[in-house]
N, C-alpha and C positions, 0 to 999 in steps of 0.2 A: 640359731637365729641371727640375722644380720644386724649390724649396729646401725639401726635406722629408727626413725619415728614414722609409724604407719598412721595415715590420716584416714579415719573411717568417715568422718563428717567434718566439714569446715564451713565456717561462717562466710558471708559474701565478701568480707574485706580482710581476709587472712593472707599475708604476704611474708616472704623472707626479707629481713632488713638488717643492715649493719650501719656503720658510720657513713656510708655513701661514697660518692665519687668526686672528691675535690679535684680541681684543675681542668675541668672540661667546659667551663662557662664560655670560653671563646669559641667553642664549637656548638654552642646552643644547648648544652646539657647542664642543668642545675645539679647541685650536689646530691640531692635526694637523701636516702638513708632514713633511719628511724624518725618518725614524727616527734617522739619524746626521747631525746638523746640521754636525758638523765636516767630514764628507765633502763637503758642499756648499761649504764655505769652501775646501777643498783644490782642488776642481774649478774654482772661480772664479779662484783664484790661478794655476793652471796655464794657464788660457785668458786671463788678464788681464781678467776681466770681473766684474760685480757678483754678489754672493752671492744676489741676488734672482732670478737666472735659473733657470728650471725645468729639471730634469734627469729622467732615467729612474732610478727606484729598482728594483733587481732583488733580490728576496728569494730567496736560495739559488741561483738560476741566472739566466742572461741570455736569450739567444736568437740569432737571426740577423737582421741588419739590412743595408740597402743605402742608400748615399748617393744622394739624388736630385739632388745638386749637389755641388760641391767644398765639403767641410765640414772644420772643425777639431773634434776630440773630445778629451776627457780621461776617464780611468778612475780612479775613487777608491773608497774604502770597502773592503769585503771583497774580497781578491784573488780573481780568477777567471781561468780560462784564456781568453785572448783572442787572436784572430788576424785579420789583414786579408788577404783573398784567400789564406788558407792559411798565411801567415807570422806566427808568434807575435809579439805586441807586449808591451811592458813595461806592467805595471800601475802605478798612481800616477804617470802620465805623460800628456803630450799628444801627439797624433799627427795627421797629415793623413789625411783620408778622402776620396779623390778621387771624383768623380761616377761612379756605377756600380760602385764597389768594394763588397765584402761584408765586414762585420764580424761575426765569430762569437764569442759569449761563452758559456762553459760554466758548470759548477757552481763554487760557492765552494770555494776551497782553504783558507780560514781565514775566520772571521767569518760573518756572515749576510746583510748588506745591501751590495751593490755599486752603484755609480752610474756612469751614462753621461751625460757632459755634452757639450753642443753649443755651438760658438761662436755667440753670439747667443741661446742658450737655446731651449727648446721654446716655441712660440707657440700652444699650444692655448688654447681659450677660458677666460677667467677666470670663476669663480663665487664671489661674495662676496669679491672681491679677491685670489683665489688661483687658480692653475692646478692645485694639488695635489689628488689624489683623497683623499677622506675616506670610506672605504668604509662605516664604521659608520653614517654619517648619510645615505648614498645620494648623496653628491656625487662625481661621477666614477665611473670603472670601471677594472678591470684592463685592460691593453692586450691586444688580441686579434690573432691572425695576420691579416695583410693590411692592417693600419692604416697610413695615411699621416699621419705626425705633422709638422705644419708647424714650421719652424725660423726663428727671428727673424733679422733682419739682423745680421751679425757686424761690429760697428763697432770692436772692440778690435784692437790690433796683431796681425798675423797670424802670430805665431811659433808653432811646434810643436817637438817634440823636446825638451821640458823635463820634468824629473821632480822629485819630492819624496821625501825619505828615508822609508822605511816606518815606520809608527807601530806601537806595541805594544799597542793597545787590543783586539786580536782574540784575546788569550790569557787573558781573565779577569783575575784578580788583585784587588788591594785597591781598594775604592771608598769614597770619603769621603762621610759623611752628616752632617746636622745634626738636632737634635731637632725633632720636629714639635709641633704644638699638642696632640697626644694622646700624646706619649711618656710623660708622667707617669701615664697610665692603666695603664702597665705597671710592675710592681715593679722596684726597682733591680737585684735579682738577675736578673730576667728580661731586662732591658736589657743587663746585663753578659754574660749567656749568649748573647744575640743577637750581640753584638760579638765574642765569642770563637769563634763557630761558623763552620766552613767550609761554605759552601753549594755546591750544584751547580745549574747552569742546567738546568731541566727541558726536555724536548723539547716540552712544551706551551707555546706562546707565539705572540704575534702583534704587530701594531703597537699593540694596546691594552695589552699588558703581558706580563710573563714570570713564570712560577712558579718558585720556588726549593725545592730539596729538600735534606735533610741527614740525617745519622744521629742528630741530636739529637732530644730530645723536642719535641713541638709547643709553640708559643708561645701564651700566653694573656694577655689583658688583664684587669685587675682590674674593669674596667667591663663585661666580657663583651661581649655583642652589643647592649647597650642604647644604644650611641652614636647620637646624632642625626645623620642624614645631612647632610653639609655639603660645601663645595667641596673638590675634590681636583685635583691638577695632576700632570703628568709628573714622575717621580722619587719621588713618594710611595710608601712601602712599607706596604701594607696587610697585616694579619694576618687571613686569611680564617677562616671559621667552623670549619674543621678545624685551625686553628693554623699554617697554612702561609703564609710570606711571599710576597707578590705585588707586583712592582715595576711601577708604572704607566708607560706609554710614551706616545708622541706622540698616539695616537688614543684615549686613555682617555676614560672618561665624565667628566662635569663635577662630579658629586656622588657621594658614597659613604658608607655607614654602617659599613664595617669600620674598626676602630681602626688608626691609622697609627703605627708604632713609630719611624719615621725618614723623612727625605727625602734623596734622593741629590742631591749638587751637580750643577747642570746641566752643568758641564764634565766630570764623570765619567760622566754618563749614557751617552755612546757606548760606554763599556767594558761596561756591562750590555747594551746593544742588540746589540753585536757578539760577545758571549760565545756560543760554540757550545754546543749541548746537551751536558751533562756537564762543561763548563768550571767550574773552581773560582772562587768569588767570596767575598771577605770584606768586611766593612763596618766602618769606623772612624769613630767620632764625632769631629767637630772643632767648635771654637767658631765663632760667627758671624763673628768677626774673621778667623779663619783661612780661613773659607769665602770671605770677600770678597777676601782676598789671592790665593787660588787662582783665583777667577773673573777677577781683574784679570790674572793671569799668563796664563790661557787666552785672554783677549781680546787681549793683546799677541802671543801666539803666532799667533793667527789673522791679526792685522794684519800680521805679518811673513812670512806664508807666501809672498807673491809674491817677496820678496827671498831666500827660502830655496831657490828653484828652482835647479836646475843642469842643464846640458845632458846629454842621454842619451849623446852621443858627445863626448868631450873633444878639444880641439885638441891636436895633437902637442906644441906648446910648453908646454902645461899639465901634461904627464905627466913627473913626475920620473924621471930615470934611464932615459929611453926607449932609449938605445943599449945598455943592459944586458940588454934583452929579446931573446930569440931569435925572429926573424921568419922563418917558413917559408911560402913561397908566398902571402904576404900575410896569413897568419893569425898572430895573436899567441899566444905561449905563456905570457905573463905573466898571472897572475890579477888583477893590478891594473888591467888595461886593460878597460874596459867594452865589451861587444859592442854593435854598432850596431843594436839593435832599434828600429824606427821604426813 
């Protein structure tokens, strides 16, 4: 059998994604890449490989896949119901996917974007230095039923059955921002009101950006809509013509004329990306020095992910007070013993 992932059924928003295409903004092409870049780092850590490996990004739901050869996989990002040959498997963990076995991934149970990583990465053709689909520019396509996706050689250590502790970025919450070049276009009272407002993630959103709603009055810039169109980047928060905040994401345009009230720290952008429709989001301004500290901390966190892995099933000698548990027919009654999902 070929070293490939066979797609029997794919959700409507399944695409191949990696770290994107930096360096093309002058030509009108934004970076693109995975909506949740932290999920790429988590998958790479679980499989012991580079973050540059391409993975499947699943928007809202996954699909049904078959291993064309013995493969290693990892599942990260928005938790989804996943099973191998009918047996449920743990999310945020790595697993063996033997040749011919079926992996079923259902709808998201939290968050928006889930990721299926392959040992060796997906080896689809590169376009402008990336395998990732950039749908807004016509680079790549959504994955269709019946596709055979080539998988690269898996040269990393062949361990599976490792997991990472669940992250909290799927529940909305506080997001740190810095002032943009246009924050001064808004009055100080308007900026303070923006920071004090609790927003809800609107159902309207895509890889280009998400709309925010609230019970507050709309926000307006003293410059109105006379701002000259200039460069925008993921994380910028534009105030649209009707006074509604719109957070730009990975596949946003490269220039825009709506005034930007703030910019989300890159390390906090996954929290916006993964906020479900209706989830509450608040924004807190921090200084540039504080932002640099936060980014360094996030960098150190990503660098330490591989060391933060732990086995899905713990060895008996690692379980404190094992003899105090009641064991009946080989099934443990203690809540502290993890079930052996693989």
